[in-house]
C-alpha atoms as an extended CHARMM CRD file, in Angstrom:
* protein
*
       280  EXT
         1         1  MET       CA            102.7350000000      115.2350000000       62.4710000000  PROA      1               0.0000000000
         2         2  ASN       CA            103.0230000000      111.7490000000       60.9730000000  PROA      2               0.0000000000
         3         3  THR       CA            101.0240000000      109.2430000000       63.0270000000  PROA      3               0.0000000000
         4         4  SER       CA            103.5540000000      106.5480000000       62.2040000000  PROA      4               0.0000000000
         5         5  THR       CA            106.2150000000      108.3210000000       64.2920000000  PROA      5               0.0000000000
         6         6  ILE       CA            104.3560000000      109.0750000000       67.4980000000  PROA      6               0.0000000000
         7         7  THR       CA            106.8730000000      108.9380000000       70.3430000000  PROA      7               0.0000000000
         8         8  ASP       CA            106.7090000000      108.9330000000       74.1270000000  PROA      8               0.0000000000
         9         9  GLU       CA            107.6270000000      112.6330000000       74.0530000000  PROA      9               0.0000000000
        10        10  LEU       CA            104.5520000000      113.3750000000       71.9490000000  PROA      10              0.0000000000
        11        11  LEU       CA            102.3410000000      111.2580000000       74.1880000000  PROA      11              0.0000000000
        12        12  SER       CA            103.7220000000      113.1020000000       77.2140000000  PROA      12              0.0000000000
        13        13  ALA       CA            102.9880000000      116.4610000000       75.5500000000  PROA      13              0.0000000000
        14        14  TYR       CA             99.4770000000      115.1740000000       74.8390000000  PROA      14              0.0000000000
        15        15  VAL       CA             98.9280000000      114.3670000000       78.5330000000  PROA      15              0.0000000000
        16        16  ASP       CA            100.2690000000      117.8030000000       79.5290000000  PROA      16              0.0000000000
        17        17  GLY       CA             97.9870000000      119.6090000000       77.0470000000  PROA      17              0.0000000000
        18        18  GLU       CA            100.9150000000      121.0560000000       75.0830000000  PROA      18              0.0000000000
        19        19  LEU       CA             99.9220000000      119.9770000000       71.5430000000  PROA      19              0.0000000000
        20        20  GLU       CA             98.2410000000      122.0650000000       68.8610000000  PROA      20              0.0000000000
        21        21  ALA       CA             94.6570000000      121.0990000000       68.0020000000  PROA      21              0.0000000000
        22        22  ALA       CA             95.6210000000      119.2890000000       64.7860000000  PROA      22              0.0000000000
        23        23  ASP       CA             98.3690000000      117.2850000000       66.4920000000  PROA      23              0.0000000000
        24        24  ARG       CA             96.0720000000      116.4040000000       69.3690000000  PROA      24              0.0000000000
        25        25  GLU       CA             93.4710000000      115.0510000000       66.9250000000  PROA      25              0.0000000000
        26        26  ARG       CA             96.1210000000      112.8540000000       65.3030000000  PROA      26              0.0000000000
        27        27  VAL       CA             97.2050000000      111.5000000000       68.6910000000  PROA      27              0.0000000000
        28        28  ASP       CA             93.5430000000      110.8390000000       69.5380000000  PROA      28              0.0000000000
        29        29  ALA       CA             93.2430000000      108.8150000000       66.3320000000  PROA      29              0.0000000000
        30        30  TRP       CA             96.4390000000      106.9120000000       67.1550000000  PROA      30              0.0000000000
        31        31  LEU       CA             95.2180000000      106.0170000000       70.6460000000  PROA      31              0.0000000000
        32        32  GLN       CA             91.9290000000      104.7000000000       69.2920000000  PROA      32              0.0000000000
        33        33  SER       CA             93.7950000000      102.0260000000       67.3200000000  PROA      33              0.0000000000
        34        34  HSD       CA             96.6570000000      101.3750000000       69.7830000000  PROA      34              0.0000000000
        35        35  PRO       CA             95.2210000000      100.0960000000       73.0840000000  PROA      35              0.0000000000
        36        36  GLU       CA             98.6260000000       99.6390000000       74.7530000000  PROA      36              0.0000000000
        37        37  ASP       CA             99.5500000000      103.2900000000       74.2300000000  PROA      37              0.0000000000
        38        38  ARG       CA             96.0520000000      104.3030000000       75.2980000000  PROA      38              0.0000000000
        39        39  ALA       CA             96.4240000000      102.3760000000       78.5610000000  PROA      39              0.0000000000
        40        40  ARG       CA             99.7980000000      104.0430000000       79.2200000000  PROA      40              0.0000000000
        41        41  VAL       CA             98.3550000000      107.4970000000       78.5820000000  PROA      41              0.0000000000
        42        42  GLN       CA             95.4460000000      106.7940000000       80.9300000000  PROA      42              0.0000000000
        43        43  ALA       CA             97.8860000000      105.6750000000       83.6320000000  PROA      43              0.0000000000
        44        44  TRP       CA             99.9130000000      108.8700000000       83.1810000000  PROA      44              0.0000000000
        45        45  GLN       CA             96.7530000000      110.9550000000       83.4200000000  PROA      45              0.0000000000
        46        46  ALA       CA             95.7420000000      109.1590000000       86.6250000000  PROA      46              0.0000000000
        47        47  ASP       CA             99.1900000000      109.7790000000       88.1260000000  PROA      47              0.0000000000
        48        48  ARG       CA             99.0120000000      113.4460000000       87.1420000000  PROA      48              0.0000000000
        49        49  ALA       CA             95.5970000000      113.8400000000       88.7900000000  PROA      49              0.0000000000
        50        50  ALA       CA             96.7720000000      112.0950000000       91.9630000000  PROA      50              0.0000000000
        51        51  LEU       CA             99.8670000000      114.2840000000       92.2680000000  PROA      51              0.0000000000
        52        52  ALA       CA             97.7870000000      117.3940000000       91.6230000000  PROA      52              0.0000000000
        53        53  ALA       CA             95.3890000000      116.4400000000       94.4190000000  PROA      53              0.0000000000
        54        54  LEU       CA             98.3230000000      116.0300000000       96.8110000000  PROA      54              0.0000000000
        55        55  PHE       CA            100.4420000000      119.0460000000       95.8980000000  PROA      55              0.0000000000
        56        56  ASN       CA             98.1940000000      121.7250000000       94.3290000000  PROA      56              0.0000000000
        57        57  PRO       CA             97.3250000000      123.1920000000       97.7590000000  PROA      57              0.0000000000
        58        58  VAL       CA            101.0400000000      124.0640000000       98.1690000000  PROA      58              0.0000000000
        59        59  LEU       CA            100.8120000000      126.4590000000       95.2070000000  PROA      59              0.0000000000
        60        60  ASP       CA             98.5530000000      128.7420000000       97.2450000000  PROA      60              0.0000000000
        61        61  GLU       CA            101.0510000000      129.0610000000      100.0800000000  PROA      61              0.0000000000
        62        62  PRO       CA            103.0710000000      132.3110000000      100.2950000000  PROA      62              0.0000000000
        63        63  ALA       CA            106.7290000000      132.1450000000       99.3420000000  PROA      63              0.0000000000
        64        64  PRO       CA            108.9190000000      131.7100000000      102.4520000000  PROA      64              0.0000000000
        65        65  ALA       CA            110.6720000000      134.8370000000      103.7360000000  PROA      65              0.0000000000
        66        66  ALA       CA            114.0740000000      133.1260000000      103.4300000000  PROA      66              0.0000000000
        67        67  LEU       CA            113.5350000000      132.5710000000       99.7050000000  PROA      67              0.0000000000
        68        68  ARG       CA            112.4020000000      136.1540000000       99.1010000000  PROA      68              0.0000000000
        69        69  ALA       CA            115.4390000000      137.4550000000      101.0000000000  PROA      69              0.0000000000
        70        70  THR       CA            117.8030000000      135.2770000000       98.9610000000  PROA      70              0.0000000000
        71        71  VAL       CA            116.3130000000      136.5310000000       95.7030000000  PROA      71              0.0000000000
        72        72  TRP       CA            116.5880000000      140.2000000000       96.6010000000  PROA      72              0.0000000000
        73        73  ARG       CA            120.1540000000      139.8750000000       97.9550000000  PROA      73              0.0000000000
        74        74  ARG       CA            121.4890000000      138.8440000000       94.5580000000  PROA      74              0.0000000000
        75        75  GLN       CA            123.9000000000      141.3310000000       93.0120000000  PROA      75              0.0000000000
        76        76  GLY       CA            124.4690000000      142.2990000000       89.3790000000  PROA      76              0.0000000000
        77        77  PRO       CA            121.2590000000      142.6330000000       87.3170000000  PROA      77              0.0000000000
        78        78  PRO       CA            119.2430000000      145.8920000000       87.3850000000  PROA      78              0.0000000000
        79        79  ARG       CA            116.5660000000      146.0800000000       90.0520000000  PROA      79              0.0000000000
        80        80  TRP       CA            113.7060000000      145.7560000000       87.5580000000  PROA      80              0.0000000000
        81        81  ALA       CA            115.3080000000      142.5900000000       86.1510000000  PROA      81              0.0000000000
        82        82  MET       CA            115.6560000000      141.1400000000       89.6450000000  PROA      82              0.0000000000
        83        83  ALA       CA            111.9660000000      141.8000000000       90.2940000000  PROA      83              0.0000000000
        84        84  ALA       CA            110.9630000000      140.0910000000       87.0550000000  PROA      84              0.0000000000
        85        85  ALA       CA            113.1560000000      137.0940000000       87.8520000000  PROA      85              0.0000000000
        86        86  ALA       CA            111.7570000000      136.8820000000       91.3840000000  PROA      86              0.0000000000
        87        87  ALA       CA            108.1830000000      136.9700000000       90.0430000000  PROA      87              0.0000000000
        88        88  GLY       CA            109.0110000000      134.1650000000       87.6240000000  PROA      88              0.0000000000
        89        89  LEU       CA            110.4400000000      132.0700000000       90.4430000000  PROA      89              0.0000000000
        90        90  LEU       CA            107.6200000000      132.6700000000       92.8990000000  PROA      90              0.0000000000
        91        91  LEU       CA            104.7760000000      132.1880000000       90.4130000000  PROA      91              0.0000000000
        92        92  ALA       CA            106.0840000000      129.4650000000       88.1140000000  PROA      92              0.0000000000
        93        93  GLY       CA            108.9580000000      127.7880000000       89.9440000000  PROA      93              0.0000000000
        94        94  GLY       CA            111.3970000000      129.1710000000       87.3620000000  PROA      94              0.0000000000
        95        95  VAL       CA            115.1350000000      128.6440000000       87.5940000000  PROA      95              0.0000000000
        96        96  LEU       CA            116.8970000000      131.6220000000       89.1220000000  PROA      96              0.0000000000
        97        97  GLY       CA            120.3770000000      130.3040000000       89.8070000000  PROA      97              0.0000000000
        98        98  GLY       CA            122.3700000000      131.0530000000       92.9390000000  PROA      98              0.0000000000
        99        99  ALA       CA            123.6130000000      128.4340000000       95.3650000000  PROA      99              0.0000000000
       100       100  GLY       CA            121.4090000000      129.7420000000       98.1740000000  PROA      100             0.0000000000
       101       101  VAL       CA            118.1750000000      129.3220000000       96.1980000000  PROA      101             0.0000000000
       102       102  TRP       CA            119.0130000000      125.8380000000       94.9660000000  PROA      102             0.0000000000
       103       103  GLN       CA            120.0400000000      124.7220000000       98.4340000000  PROA      103             0.0000000000
       104       104  TRP       CA            116.7810000000      126.0140000000       99.8950000000  PROA      104             0.0000000000
       105       105  GLN       CA            114.6990000000      124.3720000000       97.1730000000  PROA      105             0.0000000000
       106       106  GLY       CA            116.4340000000      121.0360000000       97.6860000000  PROA      106             0.0000000000
       107       107  LYS       CA            115.8000000000      121.1530000000      101.4330000000  PROA      107             0.0000000000
       108       108  ALA       CA            112.1750000000      122.2060000000      100.9220000000  PROA      108             0.0000000000
       109       109  HSD       CA            111.5130000000      119.3110000000       98.5360000000  PROA      109             0.0000000000
       110       110  ALA       CA            113.1650000000      116.8650000000      100.9260000000  PROA      110             0.0000000000
       111       111  VAL       CA            111.0180000000      118.1270000000      103.8020000000  PROA      111             0.0000000000
       112       112  GLN       CA            107.8310000000      117.8710000000      101.6980000000  PROA      112             0.0000000000
       113       113  LEU       CA            108.6170000000      114.3120000000      100.6420000000  PROA      113             0.0000000000
       114       114  ALA       CA            109.4570000000      113.3180000000      104.2250000000  PROA      114             0.0000000000
       115       115  GLN       CA            106.2080000000      114.8430000000      105.4770000000  PROA      115             0.0000000000
       116       116  MET       CA            104.1570000000      113.0540000000      102.8230000000  PROA      116             0.0000000000
       117       117  LYS       CA            105.8790000000      109.7450000000      103.6050000000  PROA      117             0.0000000000
       118       118  GLN       CA            105.2050000000      110.2180000000      107.3080000000  PROA      118             0.0000000000
       119       119  GLN       CA            101.5600000000      111.1790000000      106.7280000000  PROA      119             0.0000000000
       120       120  MET       CA            100.9030000000      108.1140000000      104.5730000000  PROA      120             0.0000000000
       121       121  ALA       CA            102.9080000000      105.6490000000      106.6610000000  PROA      121             0.0000000000
       122       122  ALA       CA            101.1720000000      102.6610000000      108.1770000000  PROA      122             0.0000000000
       123       123  GLY       CA            100.3630000000      102.9520000000      111.8570000000  PROA      123             0.0000000000
       124       124  THR       CA            100.2460000000      106.7450000000      111.9440000000  PROA      124             0.0000000000
       125       125  ALA       CA             97.1400000000      108.5380000000      113.1310000000  PROA      125             0.0000000000
       126       126  GLN       CA             96.3560000000      110.0060000000      109.7100000000  PROA      126             0.0000000000
       127       127  GLY       CA             98.1830000000      107.5140000000      107.5040000000  PROA      127             0.0000000000
       128       128  TRP       CA             95.2280000000      105.4530000000      106.3550000000  PROA      128             0.0000000000
       129       129  VAL       CA             93.0900000000      108.5440000000      105.7160000000  PROA      129             0.0000000000
       130       130  GLN       CA             95.8110000000      109.9700000000      103.4440000000  PROA      130             0.0000000000
       131       131  ARG       CA             96.0130000000      106.6550000000      101.5980000000  PROA      131             0.0000000000
       132       132  ALA       CA             92.2380000000      106.6670000000      101.1360000000  PROA      132             0.0000000000
       133       133  ALA       CA             92.4320000000      110.1420000000       99.5570000000  PROA      133             0.0000000000
       134       134  PHE       CA             95.3530000000      109.1300000000       97.3450000000  PROA      134             0.0000000000
       135       135  ALA       CA             93.5770000000      105.9790000000       96.1010000000  PROA      135             0.0000000000
       136       136  HSD       CA             90.4280000000      108.0010000000       95.4020000000  PROA      136             0.0000000000
       137       137  SER       CA             92.3790000000      110.5220000000       93.3080000000  PROA      137             0.0000000000
       138       138  ILE       CA             93.9820000000      107.7790000000       91.2320000000  PROA      138             0.0000000000
       139       139  TYR       CA             91.0630000000      105.5030000000       90.4510000000  PROA      139             0.0000000000
       140       140  THR       CA             88.1040000000      107.8820000000       90.1340000000  PROA      140             0.0000000000
       141       141  ASN       CA             89.8890000000      109.4820000000       87.1580000000  PROA      141             0.0000000000
       142       142  GLU       CA             90.1150000000      106.1600000000       85.3240000000  PROA      142             0.0000000000
       143       143  PRO       CA             87.4530000000      106.1140000000       82.5730000000  PROA      143             0.0000000000
       144       144  ARG       CA             87.6350000000      102.3760000000       81.7720000000  PROA      144             0.0000000000
       145       145  HSD       CA             89.4700000000      100.5930000000       84.5980000000  PROA      145             0.0000000000
       146       146  ALA       CA             88.1980000000      102.4250000000       87.6490000000  PROA      146             0.0000000000
       147       147  VAL       CA             87.4880000000       99.1470000000       89.4850000000  PROA      147             0.0000000000
       148       148  GLU       CA             89.0750000000       95.7120000000       89.5920000000  PROA      148             0.0000000000
       149       149  VAL       CA             85.8160000000       93.7620000000       89.9400000000  PROA      149             0.0000000000
       150       150  GLY       CA             82.5160000000       95.1260000000       88.6710000000  PROA      150             0.0000000000
       151       151  ALA       CA             79.3520000000       95.5300000000       90.7370000000  PROA      151             0.0000000000
       152       152  GLN       CA             77.5600000000       92.8740000000       88.6760000000  PROA      152             0.0000000000
       153       153  GLU       CA             80.0350000000       90.1700000000       89.7040000000  PROA      153             0.0000000000
       154       154  GLU       CA             78.5380000000       88.2330000000       92.5990000000  PROA      154             0.0000000000
       155       155  HSD       CA             81.8520000000       87.3130000000       94.2180000000  PROA      155             0.0000000000
       156       156  LEU       CA             82.9430000000       90.9380000000       94.8420000000  PROA      156             0.0000000000
       157       157  SER       CA             81.8520000000       91.0650000000       98.4970000000  PROA      157             0.0000000000
       158       158  ARG       CA             83.1150000000       87.5570000000       99.3420000000  PROA      158             0.0000000000
       159       159  TRP       CA             86.4550000000       88.1510000000       97.6270000000  PROA      159             0.0000000000
       160       160  LEU       CA             87.1770000000       91.4310000000       99.4600000000  PROA      160             0.0000000000
       161       161  THR       CA             85.9830000000       90.0220000000      102.7880000000  PROA      161             0.0000000000
       162       162  ARG       CA             88.4610000000       87.1240000000      102.5400000000  PROA      162             0.0000000000
       163       163  ARG       CA             91.3170000000       89.4120000000      101.5470000000  PROA      163             0.0000000000
       164       164  ILE       CA             91.0310000000       92.1060000000      104.2390000000  PROA      164             0.0000000000
       165       165  ASP       CA             89.6640000000       89.9150000000      107.0680000000  PROA      165             0.0000000000
       166       166  ILE       CA             86.6310000000       92.0740000000      107.8530000000  PROA      166             0.0000000000
       167       167  PRO       CA             83.0580000000       91.8200000000      106.4980000000  PROA      167             0.0000000000
       168       168  VAL       CA             82.7350000000       93.8950000000      103.3180000000  PROA      168             0.0000000000
       169       169  LYS       CA             79.1460000000       94.8890000000      102.6720000000  PROA      169             0.0000000000
       170       170  LEU       CA             78.1640000000       96.3660000000       99.3230000000  PROA      170             0.0000000000
       171       171  PHE       CA             76.3220000000       99.4010000000      100.6480000000  PROA      171             0.0000000000
       172       172  ASP       CA             73.0880000000      100.4790000000       99.0150000000  PROA      172             0.0000000000
       173       173  LEU       CA             73.3280000000      104.2230000000       98.3440000000  PROA      173             0.0000000000
       174       174  LYS       CA             70.5440000000      104.4760000000       95.7670000000  PROA      174             0.0000000000
       175       175  ALA       CA             68.4900000000      106.6770000000       98.0800000000  PROA      175             0.0000000000
       176       176  GLN       CA             71.2580000000      109.2560000000       97.8050000000  PROA      176             0.0000000000
       177       177  GLY       CA             71.4460000000      108.8100000000       94.0030000000  PROA      177             0.0000000000
       178       178  PHE       CA             74.6160000000      106.6740000000       93.8400000000  PROA      178             0.0000000000
       179       179  ASP       CA             75.0170000000      103.2480000000       92.2450000000  PROA      179             0.0000000000
       180       180  LEU       CA             77.8440000000      100.8090000000       92.9210000000  PROA      180             0.0000000000
       181       181  VAL       CA             80.4600000000      100.6960000000       90.1470000000  PROA      181             0.0000000000
       182       182  GLY       CA             82.5650000000       97.9590000000       91.7520000000  PROA      182             0.0000000000
       183       183  GLY       CA             85.5950000000       97.5590000000       93.9600000000  PROA      183             0.0000000000
       184       184  ARG       CA             89.2710000000       96.6960000000       94.2050000000  PROA      184             0.0000000000
       185       185  LEU       CA             91.8780000000       95.3700000000       96.6160000000  PROA      185             0.0000000000
       186       186  LEU       CA             94.5870000000       97.8160000000       97.7330000000  PROA      186             0.0000000000
       187       187  PRO       CA             97.7830000000       97.6510000000       99.8060000000  PROA      187             0.0000000000
       188       188  ASP       CA             97.4990000000       99.2900000000      103.2150000000  PROA      188             0.0000000000
       189       189  GLY       CA            100.9100000000       99.5030000000      104.8520000000  PROA      189             0.0000000000
       190       190  PRO       CA            101.6910000000       95.9840000000      106.0870000000  PROA      190             0.0000000000
       191       191  GLY       CA             98.1140000000       94.8740000000      105.4290000000  PROA      191             0.0000000000
       192       192  LYS       CA             95.3520000000       95.2220000000      102.8360000000  PROA      192             0.0000000000
       193       193  SER       CA             92.3460000000       97.4370000000      102.2910000000  PROA      193             0.0000000000
       194       194  ALA       CA             89.3370000000       97.5330000000       99.9910000000  PROA      194             0.0000000000
       195       195  GLN       CA             87.9170000000      100.3620000000       97.9180000000  PROA      195             0.0000000000
       196       196  LEU       CA             84.2820000000      100.4840000000       96.8040000000  PROA      196             0.0000000000
       197       197  MET       CA             83.3480000000      103.0460000000       94.1470000000  PROA      197             0.0000000000
       198       198  TYR       CA             79.9420000000      104.6390000000       93.5730000000  PROA      198             0.0000000000
       199       199  GLN       CA             78.7140000000      106.9880000000       90.8460000000  PROA      199             0.0000000000
       200       200  ASP       CA             75.6250000000      109.1680000000       90.3740000000  PROA      200             0.0000000000
       201       201  ALA       CA             73.7520000000      110.2220000000       87.2340000000  PROA      201             0.0000000000
       202       202  ASP       CA             76.0990000000      113.2030000000       86.7950000000  PROA      202             0.0000000000
       203       203  LYS       CA             79.1530000000      110.8700000000       86.7490000000  PROA      203             0.0000000000
       204       204  ARG       CA             80.3070000000      112.1520000000       90.1600000000  PROA      204             0.0000000000
       205       205  ARG       CA             82.1910000000      109.4500000000       91.9980000000  PROA      205             0.0000000000
       206       206  VAL       CA             82.7250000000      108.6910000000       95.6750000000  PROA      206             0.0000000000
       207       207  THR       CA             84.7780000000      105.9130000000       97.2140000000  PROA      207             0.0000000000
       208       208  VAL       CA             84.5270000000      103.9670000000      100.4570000000  PROA      208             0.0000000000
       209       209  TYR       CA             87.8870000000      102.8290000000      101.8320000000  PROA      209             0.0000000000
       210       210  LEU       CA             87.6420000000       99.8890000000      104.2500000000  PROA      210             0.0000000000
       211       211  ARG       CA             90.4060000000       98.4220000000      106.3860000000  PROA      211             0.0000000000
       212       212  LYS       CA             91.1520000000       96.5060000000      109.5750000000  PROA      212             0.0000000000
       213       213  PRO       CA             92.3500000000       99.1640000000      112.0320000000  PROA      213             0.0000000000
       214       214  GLU       CA             95.2620000000       98.9070000000      114.4340000000  PROA      214             0.0000000000
       215       215  GLN       CA             94.6640000000       98.2210000000      118.1170000000  PROA      215             0.0000000000
       216       216  GLY       CA             93.6600000000      101.3730000000      119.9770000000  PROA      216             0.0000000000
       217       217  ALA       CA             92.7840000000      103.3140000000      116.8080000000  PROA      217             0.0000000000
       218       218  ASP       CA             90.7540000000      106.4870000000      117.2920000000  PROA      218             0.0000000000
       219       219  THR       CA             87.0700000000      105.6470000000      116.7200000000  PROA      219             0.0000000000
       220       220  ALA       CA             85.7590000000      109.2180000000      116.4730000000  PROA      220             0.0000000000
       221       221  PHE       CA             83.5440000000      110.2060000000      113.5360000000  PROA      221             0.0000000000
       222       222  ARG       CA             85.4340000000      113.0150000000      111.7910000000  PROA      222             0.0000000000
       223       223  PHE       CA             85.3810000000      115.2360000000      108.7140000000  PROA      223             0.0000000000
       224       224  GLU       CA             88.4180000000      116.5810000000      106.8720000000  PROA      224             0.0000000000
       225       225  GLN       CA             88.7750000000      118.7860000000      103.7960000000  PROA      225             0.0000000000
       226       226  GLN       CA             91.8470000000      118.3970000000      101.5600000000  PROA      226             0.0000000000
       227       227  GLY       CA             91.6060000000      120.8340000000       98.6670000000  PROA      227             0.0000000000
       228       228  LYS       CA             88.4820000000      119.8250000000       96.7390000000  PROA      228             0.0000000000
       229       229  LEU       CA             88.2570000000      116.4480000000       98.4680000000  PROA      229             0.0000000000
       230       230  GLY       CA             86.0010000000      116.0080000000      101.4810000000  PROA      230             0.0000000000
       231       231  MET       CA             86.3400000000      112.9630000000      103.7520000000  PROA      231             0.0000000000
       232       232  PHE       CA             84.3070000000      111.4740000000      106.5610000000  PROA      232             0.0000000000
       233       233  TYR       CA             86.1340000000      108.7230000000      108.4300000000  PROA      233             0.0000000000
       234       234  TRP       CA             85.5200000000      106.6180000000      111.5130000000  PROA      234             0.0000000000
       235       235  VAL       CA             86.1710000000      103.2070000000      113.1300000000  PROA      235             0.0000000000
       236       236  GLU       CA             83.5170000000      100.8380000000      114.4490000000  PROA      236             0.0000000000
       237       237  GLU       CA             83.4900000000       97.1890000000      115.5270000000  PROA      237             0.0000000000
       238       238  GLY       CA             86.8980000000       96.3680000000      114.0830000000  PROA      238             0.0000000000
       239       239  ALA       CA             86.4220000000       98.1400000000      110.7500000000  PROA      239             0.0000000000
       240       240  GLY       CA             87.7810000000      101.4790000000      109.5790000000  PROA      240             0.0000000000
       241       241  TYR       CA             85.8460000000      103.5190000000      107.0200000000  PROA      241             0.0000000000
       242       242  ALA       CA             86.8000000000      106.5590000000      104.9400000000  PROA      242             0.0000000000
       243       243  LEU       CA             84.2480000000      108.0910000000      102.5680000000  PROA      243             0.0000000000
       244       244  VAL       CA             85.9460000000      110.3510000000       99.9970000000  PROA      244             0.0000000000
       245       245  GLY       CA             84.5310000000      112.6010000000       97.2870000000  PROA      245             0.0000000000
       246       246  GLU       CA             84.4560000000      116.0380000000       95.6590000000  PROA      246             0.0000000000
       247       247  LEU       CA             80.9620000000      116.7340000000       96.9620000000  PROA      247             0.0000000000
       248       248  PRO       CA             79.3170000000      119.2110000000       99.3410000000  PROA      248             0.0000000000
       249       249  ARG       CA             79.7720000000      118.3380000000      102.9950000000  PROA      249             0.0000000000
       250       250  ASP       CA             76.0190000000      117.7470000000      103.5200000000  PROA      250             0.0000000000
       251       251  THR       CA             75.9150000000      115.2690000000      100.6350000000  PROA      251             0.0000000000
       252       252  LEU       CA             78.8980000000      113.3820000000      102.0000000000  PROA      252             0.0000000000
       253       253  LEU       CA             77.3710000000      113.3640000000      105.4740000000  PROA      253             0.0000000000
       254       254  ALA       CA             74.1430000000      111.8030000000      104.1490000000  PROA      254             0.0000000000
       255       255  LEU       CA             76.1860000000      109.1050000000      102.4080000000  PROA      255             0.0000000000
       256       256  ALA       CA             78.3040000000      108.5060000000      105.5210000000  PROA      256             0.0000000000
       257       257  LYS       CA             75.1960000000      108.1060000000      107.7010000000  PROA      257             0.0000000000
       258       258  SER       CA             73.7400000000      105.5960000000      105.2480000000  PROA      258             0.0000000000
       259       259  ILE       CA             76.9810000000      103.5820000000      105.2940000000  PROA      259             0.0000000000
       260       260  TYR       CA             77.1230000000      103.7710000000      109.0920000000  PROA      260             0.0000000000
       261       261  ASP       CA             73.5650000000      102.4740000000      109.3960000000  PROA      261             0.0000000000
       262       262  GLN       CA             74.3100000000       99.5480000000      107.0700000000  PROA      262             0.0000000000
       263       263  HSD       CA             77.4510000000       98.3960000000      108.9060000000  PROA      263             0.0000000000
       264       264  PRO       CA             77.1860000000       94.6090000000      109.4820000000  PROA      264             0.0000000000
       265       265  GLY       CA             75.9540000000       93.8700000000      113.0050000000  PROA      265             0.0000000000
       266       266  THR       CA             75.2370000000       97.4840000000      113.9210000000  PROA      266             0.0000000000
       267       267  ALA       CA             71.7680000000       98.6410000000      114.8820000000  PROA      267             0.0000000000
       268       268  PRO       CA             70.7360000000      101.6160000000      112.7300000000  PROA      268             0.0000000000
       269       269  GLN       CA             71.5720000000      104.8820000000      114.4230000000  PROA      269             0.0000000000
       270       270  ALA       CA             73.0110000000      108.2170000000      113.3340000000  PROA      270             0.0000000000
       271       271  PRO       CA             76.6500000000      108.8900000000      114.1640000000  PROA      271             0.0000000000
       272       272  ALA       CA             77.5140000000      111.7580000000      116.4660000000  PROA      272             0.0000000000
       273       273  PRO       CA             77.7040000000      115.1710000000      114.7690000000  PROA      273             0.0000000000
       274       274  ALA       CA             81.0500000000      115.6210000000      113.0320000000  PROA      274             0.0000000000
       275       275  PRO       CA             83.3040000000      118.5620000000      113.8860000000  PROA      275             0.0000000000
       276       276  ALA       CA             84.0320000000      121.1930000000      111.2560000000  PROA      276             0.0000000000
       277       277  SER       CA             87.4690000000      119.7050000000      110.6160000000  PROA      277             0.0000000000
       278       278  ALA       CA             89.6380000000      116.9700000000      112.0090000000  PROA      278             0.0000000000
       279       279  PRO       CA             92.8010000000      117.8330000000      113.8880000000  PROA      279             0.0000000000
       280       280  ARG       CA             95.9290000000      117.2720000000      111.8090000000  PROA      280             0.0000000000
């Protein structure tokens, strides 16, 4: 492959892991000397990781009975060929043809997208928690631009406090082995939210999502598992918190308790024990 003719198609194949070793090395060399292409590739990789975090759990779900029935009702090919085609469809999302299958797939995708939109919508019971998980998946995979303002910049806390209209404290999690990387401002439905990112010596990252909750928001201290992501979330004194990370539950709980105890204006005390999972 000539490095002078690297196209978007090749960069896309690079992100998807579809290049041979020699071609991948040449793309690596190209990206080292072309920062704009490198930034685009990193953005694509972040998008890929975020989508995987949202949709990979669906791959473990059994194929719906209606789809299996449609596949096996098809006429024409030998039975062994039908079985092979069905396996390809169920395991890899292969194209099988047939108006019934395509119609079902289109409806299924529409339902999934509608459900995701509803889950992440502002004002819904779980909307802000889903947005916290989505933001975590995007930015923790960024090697160079994980945060908007670094931890060493003194104005970080003041800047976020002014933007989201609640006090933003830079929590000290050193006792749990995590140092502040920095933070960023995020959209949150009709309002704004803040994300603080922390990292330990093993490069494991957790994020704290802070927002001004709606009137009457549930204040319970809860835990939820979404694939590999664990989340503790709660509301107190006009501030909503979601702690997100791919860490054992006990580790996340220790971090959540430390954050809870450091909440501005709150006397140190442990939150109530969290249930095994939050209702969906």
